[in-house]
N, CA, C and O of each residue as an XYZ file, in Angstrom:
288
protein
N     -11.364   -136.028    125.147
C     -11.096   -135.075    124.084
C     -10.152   -133.995    124.616
O     -10.333   -133.488    125.723
N      -9.160   -133.656    123.827
C      -8.210   -132.606    124.212
C      -8.865   -131.236    124.120
O      -9.707   -131.025    123.247
N      -8.510   -130.304    124.986
C      -9.085   -128.954    124.885
C      -8.546   -128.249    123.644
O      -7.366   -128.365    123.314
N      -9.414   -127.527    122.970
C      -9.000   -126.757    121.790
C      -8.377   -125.452    122.225
O      -8.817   -124.841    123.199
N      -7.364   -125.025    121.516
C      -6.835   -123.676    121.695
C      -7.431   -122.771    120.629
O      -7.922   -121.687    120.942
N      -7.395   -123.201    119.385
C      -7.889   -122.332    118.319
C      -8.336   -123.151    117.122
O      -7.730   -124.168    116.784
N      -9.383   -122.703    116.502
C      -9.798   -123.201    115.196
C      -9.976   -121.951    114.352
O     -10.883   -121.153    114.587
N      -9.118   -121.791    113.385
C      -9.104   -120.564    112.597
C      -9.239   -120.908    111.123
O      -8.603   -121.838    110.627
N     -10.066   -120.155    110.438
C     -10.163   -120.275    108.995
C      -9.268   -119.230    108.364
O      -9.479   -118.029    108.538
N      -8.270   -119.693    107.632
C      -7.411   -118.770    106.891
C      -8.119   -118.477    105.575
O      -8.494   -119.405    104.858
N      -8.305   -117.211    105.251
C      -9.150   -116.802    104.137
C      -8.349   -115.976    103.139
O      -7.563   -115.111    103.527
N      -8.555   -116.251    101.834
C      -7.960   -115.411    100.788
C      -9.060   -115.021     99.809
O      -9.733   -115.875     99.233
N      -9.228   -113.710     99.635
C     -10.262   -113.188     98.754
C      -9.826   -113.179     97.301
O      -8.667   -113.459     96.994
N     -10.757   -112.857     96.400
C     -10.471   -112.839     94.968
C      -9.330   -111.903     94.573
O      -8.631   -112.161     93.594
N      -9.135   -110.817     95.326
C      -8.075   -109.871     94.985
C      -6.744   -110.208     95.670
O      -5.777   -109.455     95.554
N      -6.699   -111.349     96.388
C      -5.466   -111.770     97.038
C      -5.322   -111.330     98.483
O      -4.373   -111.732     99.157
N      -6.245   -110.513     98.973
C      -6.167   -110.117    100.378
C      -6.431   -111.330    101.256
O      -7.184   -112.229    100.881
N      -5.808   -111.348    102.423
C      -5.952   -112.482    103.326
C      -6.496   -112.033    104.677
O      -6.439   -110.854    105.028
N      -7.016   -112.982    105.417
C      -7.528   -112.707    106.745
C      -7.788   -114.003    107.481
O      -7.472   -115.086    106.988
N      -8.362   -113.887    108.656
C      -8.714   -115.064    109.441
C     -10.127   -114.920    109.976
O     -10.579   -113.820    110.297
N     -10.805   -116.031    110.065
C     -12.121   -116.109    110.678
C     -12.014   -117.159    111.776
O     -11.572   -118.278    111.512
N     -12.405   -116.826    112.991
C     -12.371   -117.791    114.087
C     -13.644   -118.634    114.017
O     -14.753   -118.114    114.143
N     -13.472   -119.924    113.817
C     -14.587   -120.852    113.658
C     -14.769   -121.675    114.928
O     -13.977   -121.589    115.867
N     -15.829   -122.471    114.933
C     -16.108   -123.377    116.044
C     -16.331   -124.778    115.487
O     -16.715   -124.945    114.330
N     -16.088   -125.774    116.322
C     -16.398   -127.133    115.927
C     -17.909   -127.245    115.797
O     -18.652   -126.773    116.657
N     -18.361   -127.875    114.713
C     -19.786   -128.034    114.472
C     -20.433   -128.836    115.599
O     -19.845   -129.796    116.095
N     -21.637   -128.447    116.002
C     -22.319   -129.090    117.136
C     -22.734   -130.530    116.853
O     -22.854   -131.326    117.785
N     -22.954   -130.878    115.587
C     -23.423   -132.229    115.267
C     -22.401   -133.076    114.542
O     -22.545   -134.297    114.494
N     -21.369   -132.464    113.973
C     -20.350   -133.210    113.229
C     -18.968   -132.793    113.726
O     -18.507   -131.699    113.400
N     -18.295   -133.643    114.511
C     -17.003   -133.263    115.084
C     -15.889   -133.093    114.061
O     -14.803   -132.627    114.404
N     -16.144   -133.467    112.805
C     -15.127   -133.297    111.765
C     -15.355   -132.035    110.949
O     -14.615   -131.769    110.002
N     -16.374   -131.251    111.306
C     -16.719   -130.051    110.536
C     -16.586   -128.795    111.394
O     -16.654   -128.849    112.622
N     -16.394   -127.668    110.718
C     -16.309   -126.366    111.380
C     -17.493   -125.513    110.977
O     -18.085   -125.704    109.915
N     -17.830   -124.565    111.843
C     -18.918   -123.639    111.570
C     -18.432   -122.213    111.772
O     -17.771   -121.903    112.763
N     -18.763   -121.357    110.827
C     -18.498   -119.929    110.950
C     -19.660   -119.197    110.297
O     -20.045   -119.528    109.176
N     -20.222   -118.210    110.977
C     -21.303   -117.404    110.424
C     -20.714   -116.075    109.987
O     -20.148   -115.334    110.791
N     -20.854   -115.786    108.707
C     -20.291   -114.543    108.185
C     -21.045   -113.339    108.737
O     -22.209   -113.424    109.126
N     -20.338   -112.226    108.755
C     -20.933   -110.953    109.131
C     -20.756   -109.997    107.957
O     -19.956   -110.250    107.056
N     -21.497   -108.911    107.970
C     -21.422   -107.955    106.880
C     -19.976   -107.521    106.661
O     -19.279   -107.152    107.606
N     -19.540   -107.568    105.416
C     -18.181   -107.168    105.065
C     -17.225   -108.339    104.895
O     -16.177   -108.182    104.269
N     -17.560   -109.526    105.441
C     -16.681   -110.685    105.287
C     -16.489   -111.064    103.819
O     -15.371   -111.310    103.366
N     -17.592   -111.104    103.097
C     -17.561   -111.511    101.689
C     -17.830   -110.277    100.828
O     -18.884   -110.156    100.202
N     -16.865   -109.373    100.809
C     -17.048   -108.076    100.166
C     -16.816   -108.102     98.659
O     -17.022   -107.093     97.985
N     -16.394   -109.235     98.130
C     -16.090   -109.324     96.701
C     -16.729   -110.575     96.116
O     -16.709   -111.643     96.729
N     -17.300   -110.428     94.916
C     -17.804   -111.590     94.192
C     -16.610   -112.318     93.570
O     -15.555   -111.716     93.370
N     -16.764   -113.564     93.272
C     -15.771   -114.462     92.668
C     -15.344   -115.519     93.670
O     -16.062   -115.790     94.632
N     -14.172   -116.123     93.451
C     -13.724   -117.251     94.262
C     -12.953   -116.822     95.504
O     -12.053   -115.985     95.446
N     -13.331   -117.415     96.619
C     -12.641   -117.262     97.897
C     -12.033   -118.605     98.251
O     -12.605   -119.649     97.938
N     -10.875   -118.589     98.901
C     -10.233   -119.824     99.372
C     -10.244   -119.840    100.888
O      -9.883   -118.859    101.538
N     -10.665   -120.974    101.442
C     -10.751   -121.162    102.890
C      -9.857   -122.341    103.271
O      -9.837   -123.363    102.585
N      -9.125   -122.191    104.359
C      -8.190   -123.233    104.787
C      -8.211   -123.294    106.312
O      -7.771   -122.358    106.979
N      -8.717   -124.388    106.859
C      -8.847   -124.514    108.315
C      -7.503   -124.823    108.962
O      -6.696   -125.574    108.414
N      -7.276   -124.246    110.113
C      -6.088   -124.511    110.929
C      -6.558   -124.779    112.352
O      -7.252   -123.953    112.945
N      -6.180   -125.934    112.903
C      -6.592   -126.327    114.248
C      -5.348   -126.490    115.107
O      -4.360   -127.079    114.669
N      -5.392   -125.967    116.336
C      -4.234   -126.076    117.233
C      -4.668   -126.550    118.607
O      -5.567   -125.972    119.219
N      -4.023   -127.607    119.088
C      -4.160   -128.100    120.455
C      -2.835   -127.858    121.162
O      -1.854   -127.505    120.508
N      -2.779   -128.036    122.461
C      -1.511   -127.828    123.166
C      -0.368   -128.705    122.633
O       0.789   -128.285    122.635
N      -0.693   -129.913    122.182
C       0.363   -130.839    121.760
C       0.351   -131.172    120.275
O       1.109   -132.041    119.843
N      -0.485   -130.511    119.479
C      -0.562   -130.814    118.040
C      -1.236   -129.658    117.323
O      -2.097   -128.978    117.881
N      -0.835   -129.448    116.084
C      -1.556   -128.505    115.230
C      -1.498   -129.000    113.803
O      -0.576   -129.726    113.429
N      -2.473   -128.613    113.006
C      -2.510   -129.046    111.621
C      -3.527   -128.258    110.831
O      -4.304   -127.471    111.372
N      -3.498   -128.493    109.533
C      -4.414   -127.799    108.623
C      -5.261   -128.805    107.862
O      -4.834   -129.923    107.574
N      -6.466   -128.374    107.548
C      -7.340   -129.174    106.715
C      -7.095   -128.871    105.247
O      -6.200   -128.100    104.901
N      -7.892   -129.480    104.394
C      -7.791   -129.206    102.960
C      -8.324   -127.817    102.650
O      -9.289   -127.364    103.267
N      -7.706   -127.154    101.708
C      -8.208   -125.858    101.242
C      -9.449   -126.112    100.386
O      -9.496   -127.075     99.621
N     -10.448   -125.243    100.519
C     -11.654   -125.347     99.712
C     -11.937   -124.018     99.052
O     -11.637   -122.958     99.601
N     -12.519   -124.085     97.867
C     -12.903   -122.883     97.124
C     -14.402   -122.660     97.281
O     -15.197   -123.594     97.174
N     -14.771   -121.420     97.534
C     -16.168   -121.032     97.640
C     -16.382   -119.867     96.681
O     -15.647   -118.880     96.716
N     -17.390   -119.990     95.828
C     -17.689   -118.935     94.870
C     -18.806   -118.053     95.400
O     -19.879   -118.543     95.753
N     -18.552   -116.744     95.454
C     -19.550   -115.771     95.875
C     -20.121   -115.121     94.613
O     -19.385   -114.557     93.803
N     -21.423   -115.208     94.464
C     -22.092   -114.622     93.300
C     -22.421   -113.168     93.595
O     -22.721   -112.817     94.736
N     -22.366   -112.305     92.558
C     -22.720   -110.880     92.771
C     -24.195   -110.705     93.069
O     -24.654   -109.581     93.272
């Protein structure tokens, strides 16, 4: 397995603000990512868009964008 440089979740909130969350490869599923939110991450109710970006020394790519709905 190649060493990872970064696994980053590109995030866009309901109001259009953007940010990044540094994720980790899931311990049981090598095709999944894990990120535990902290207070303030999901500061707005409505739809959030998440888009994974993975970078190795010799390759980088993005996963599919997914929508997550945060309820008030």
